C-alpha positions in Angstrom: 58.8 88.8 -40.5 61.3 87.3 -39.0 64.3 89.8 -37.5 67.5 89.9 -35.4 67.7 92.1 -32.7 70.1 93.3 -30.2 69.6 95.0 -27.2 72.0 97.3 -26.0 73.1 97.4 -22.2 71.7 99.9 -19.7 70.9 99.6 -16.0 67.3 99.0 -15.0 65.8 101.2 -17.4 65.7 98.0 -19.9 62.1 98.2 -18.6 61.8 100.7 -21.8 64.1 97.7 -24.6 61.2 95.7 -23.3 58.8 98.0 -24.2 60.2 98.7 -27.7 60.4 95.4 -28.1 57.0 94.8 -27.7 56.3 97.6 -29.8 58.3 95.7 -32.8 56.0 92.7 -31.8 52.8 94.2 -32.3 54.0 95.9 -35.5 54.4 92.3 -36.3 57.4 90.9 -36.5 59.1 87.8 -34.8 62.4 87.8 -33.0 65.0 85.0 -34.8 68.0 85.7 -33.3 68.6 88.0 -30.1 71.9 89.5 -29.1 72.0 91.6 -25.0 74.3 93.2 -22.8 73.4 93.8 -19.5 69.5 94.8 -19.1 69.7 94.2 -23.0 70.4 90.6 -22.4 67.8 89.9 -19.8 65.4 91.7 -22.6 66.5 89.6 -25.6 66.7 86.3 -23.2 62.1 86.7 -22.8 62.4 86.6 -26.2 64.6 84.0 -27.5 61.7 81.7 -25.0 59.1 83.0 -27.1 56.8 85.9 -24.7 54.5 87.7 -26.5 54.1 91.3 -25.9 51.2 91.5 -23.5 53.7 88.6 -21.2 56.4 91.5 -21.5 54.2 93.9 -20.2 52.6 92.0 -17.3 56.3 90.7 -16.7 58.6 93.1 -17.1 56.4 96.7 -16.2 54.6 94.3 -13.4 58.2 93.4 -12.1 59.2 94.8 -8.3 62.2 96.1 -9.3 63.0 97.5 -5.7 63.2 93.7 -4.7 65.7 92.5 -6.9 68.0 94.4 -5.2 69.7 91.8 -2.2 72.3 93.9 -0.5 74.7 92.1 1.3 75.3 92.1 5.1 77.8 94.4 5.8 76.2 97.0 3.0 73.1 97.7 6.3 75.8 99.2 8.3 74.6 102.9 9.0 77.3 105.6 7.0 79.6 102.8 6.3 77.9 100.4 5.1 78.3 100.6 1.4 82.1 101.3 1.2 82.5 98.1 4.3 80.6 96.1 0.7 82.9 97.4 -2.1 86.4 96.8 0.1 84.8 93.2 1.4 82.8 92.2 -1.0 83.7 93.9 -4.5 80.1 95.1 -5.2 77.4 96.2 -2.5 74.2 93.4 -3.6 74.5 90.0 -4.9 72.6 88.5 -7.9 70.7 85.8 -6.8 67.8 87.8 -6.9 67.8 88.2 -10.3 69.4 85.3 -11.4 66.2 83.4 -9.4 63.1 85.8 -11.2 65.0 85.7 -14.5 65.4 81.7 -13.6 61.3 81.4 -13.3 60.3 83.2 -16.1 62.4 81.2 -18.2 61.6 77.8 -17.2 58.1 79.3 -18.0 58.8 78.5 -21.5 60.7 75.6 -20.6 64.3 77.4 -20.6 67.0 75.6 -18.0 69.9 75.8 -20.5 71.0 77.1 -23.4 70.6 73.8 -24.5 66.5 74.4 -24.2 66.3 77.3 -27.1 67.3 76.5 -30.9 71.1 77.0 -31.9 71.9 80.8 -32.2 68.6 82.1 -30.6 70.4 83.8 -28.2 73.9 85.7 -27.3 74.8 87.3 -23.6 77.1 89.8 -23.5 80.1 89.4 -20.6 83.0 90.8 -19.4 85.7 88.1 -17.8 87.3 90.2 -16.1 90.3 87.5 -15.1 91.7 87.9 -18.6 90.3 91.3 -19.7 88.1 89.8 -22.3 84.5 90.6 -23.3 83.1 86.7 -23.9 79.3 85.8 -25.9 76.9 82.6 -23.7 76.7 80.3 -25.2 79.7 79.7 -27.3 82.8 80.7 -25.3 81.7 78.3 -22.8 83.4 76.2 -24.5 86.7 78.3 -24.1 85.8 77.2 -20.2 85.9 73.8 -20.6 81.8 73.9 -20.1 79.8 72.6 -22.3 76.7 75.5 -23.8 74.2 73.0 -23.8 73.9 72.2 -20.1 75.0 75.8 -18.6 72.1 77.4 -16.8 71.0 80.7 -19.7 69.6 82.7 -16.4 73.0 81.8 -14.7 74.6 84.1 -17.8 71.9 87.1 -17.8 73.7 88.3 -14.0 77.3 87.9 -15.7 76.2 90.0 -18.0 73.6 92.3 -16.1 76.1 92.4 -12.8 77.2 95.9 -13.0 80.6 96.8 -11.0 80.2 97.9 -7.8 77.1 98.3 -7.4 76.4 94.3 -8.0 79.4 92.0 -6.5 80.6 90.0 -9.5 79.9 86.2 -10.6 82.5 83.5 -11.1 83.0 80.7 -13.3 84.7 77.7 -12.8 87.1 77.0 -15.7 88.0 73.2 -15.8 90.6 74.3 -18.3 92.8 76.8 -16.7 91.7 75.0 -13.6 90.9 78.3 -12.0 87.6 80.7 -10.7 87.1 83.0 -13.6 85.6 87.4 -12.6 82.7 88.1 -15.0 80.9 91.7 -14.5 78.9 93.6 -17.2 79.2 93.3 -20.6 78.7 96.8 -21.4 82.3 97.0 -21.0 83.6 94.7 -23.7 80.7 95.9 -26.0 77.4 97.3 -24.9 75.6 97.8 -28.2 76.9 94.4 -29.0 76.1 94.6 -33.3 79.4 92.6 -34.0 78.1 89.8 -32.6 74.7 89.4 -34.7 74.2 87.2 -37.4 73.1 88.8 -40.5 71.2 85.8 -41.8 67.8 88.1 -41.8 67.1 91.6 -41.2 69.2 93.4 -38.1 67.4 95.5 -35.7 69.3 97.7 -33.8 67.5 98.8 -30.6 69.3 101.9 -28.9 68.3 104.4 -26.1 68.6 107.6 -26.6 68.1 110.4 -24.2 64.0 111.1 -23.5 63.2 114.7 -22.7 65.8 116.4 -19.9 68.1 113.7 -18.8 70.8 116.5 -17.1 71.6 115.1 -13.7 74.5 116.3 -11.4 76.2 113.5 -9.2 77.4 114.8 -5.7 80.1 112.9 -5.1 81.6 112.7 -1.4 83.3 109.0 -0.8 83.9 105.9 -2.6 80.8 104.8 -3.1 79.7 107.9 -4.0 82.7 107.8 -6.4 81.9 104.3 -8.2 78.1 105.6 -8.2 79.1 108.5 -10.4 81.5 106.3 -13.2 78.9 104.0 -13.3 76.2 106.3 -14.0 78.7 108.2 -16.6 79.9 104.9 -18.2 76.1 105.1 -18.8 74.8 108.0 -20.2 77.9 109.9 -21.4 77.3 108.2 -24.3 74.5 108.9 -25.3 75.5 112.5 -25.0 78.1 112.4 -28.6 77.3 110.9 -31.9 77.1 107.0 -31.9 77.6 105.2 -34.8 74.7 103.5 -36.4 76.8 101.4 -38.8 75.9 97.4 -38.8 71.8 97.3 -38.5 69.7 97.9 -41.1 66.6 99.0 -39.0 67.4 101.3 -36.0 65.1 101.6 -33.5 66.0 104.7 -30.5 64.0 103.8 -27.4 64.1 106.3 -25.1 65.4 105.6 -21.7 66.1 108.4 -18.7 67.7 107.1 -15.2 69.9 104.0 -15.8 70.0 102.2 -12.3 67.3 103.7 -10.2 65.7 100.4 -9.0 63.3 102.2 -6.5 60.7 103.1 -9.2 57.5 102.1 -8.4 55.0 99.9 -10.7 53.5 102.9 -12.2 56.1 104.1 -13.5 57.6 101.2 -14.9 54.5 100.8 -16.8 55.0 104.2 -18.3 58.6 103.7 -19.4 57.3 100.4 -20.6 54.5 102.0 -22.9 56.2 105.3 -23.8 59.1 102.9 -25.7 55.7 100.5 -27.3 54.1 103.8 -28.5 57.8 105.2 -29.8 58.8 102.0 -31.1 55.3 101.5 -33.1 55.7 104.8 -34.3 58.8 104.5 -36.0 58.0 101.1 -37.9 55.0 103.4 -39.1 57.1 106.1 -40.3 59.9 104.2 -42.0 56.9 101.4 -43.0 59.4 98.4 -42.6 57.8 95.9 -44.9 
């Protein structure tokens, strides 16, 4: 059965989203159109490119997640490095490594630009900081004077996943206005972009939910710790209150814990992936979705 899917953003624990997607593939579903924000966009792109369940586990759960962080030079200065990075670079880490890793995975499936994908197969949500607007790539690219078919899918993904302060913003040259436009995490525009997805197939919404005791206590002692606390709270606080489930035919709850901890070891990444995969399978069995 072909479905359209929406993937919520949620930091490094997008590993769980990949696990839930694998659970859907295990249950016999295939992804016709995918929409994602931030980590959800990273997963959505792999599905649009044709990755199967075993490939998702190998590539996503088996990834060197700590190695994706690429600190700007001044971030390594003892004691004040993170603060200097925010001041001078507007973020602590560059996005080049993430972009390179996803570009390599997409190229394995013959995908470089949006023109290599079936029309409408993927929508990536980002936030245009320059104009204070949410955008969906590829179809919004023409508004910047860019041919969508020629634009790098991997570049759009880091534009969506550049979490403020943790990563430096990504720029794009607007050939119409003749100016550099700054982009950052799509979660600021639409973390669960259900309004963007096409309804020409059943819509499955993959949403992150707390897994077990998710209580945290954040020590705030300076600019960087404050920025991190704002980010973590922005991601986690939405789990604390009821959220709408309107707009999707099926809502898949994806269990998740920490959101911004890139230091998780390989065995833990596999555990996160497997837990979400089994949870998705169980939900499909309970609902007996045909």
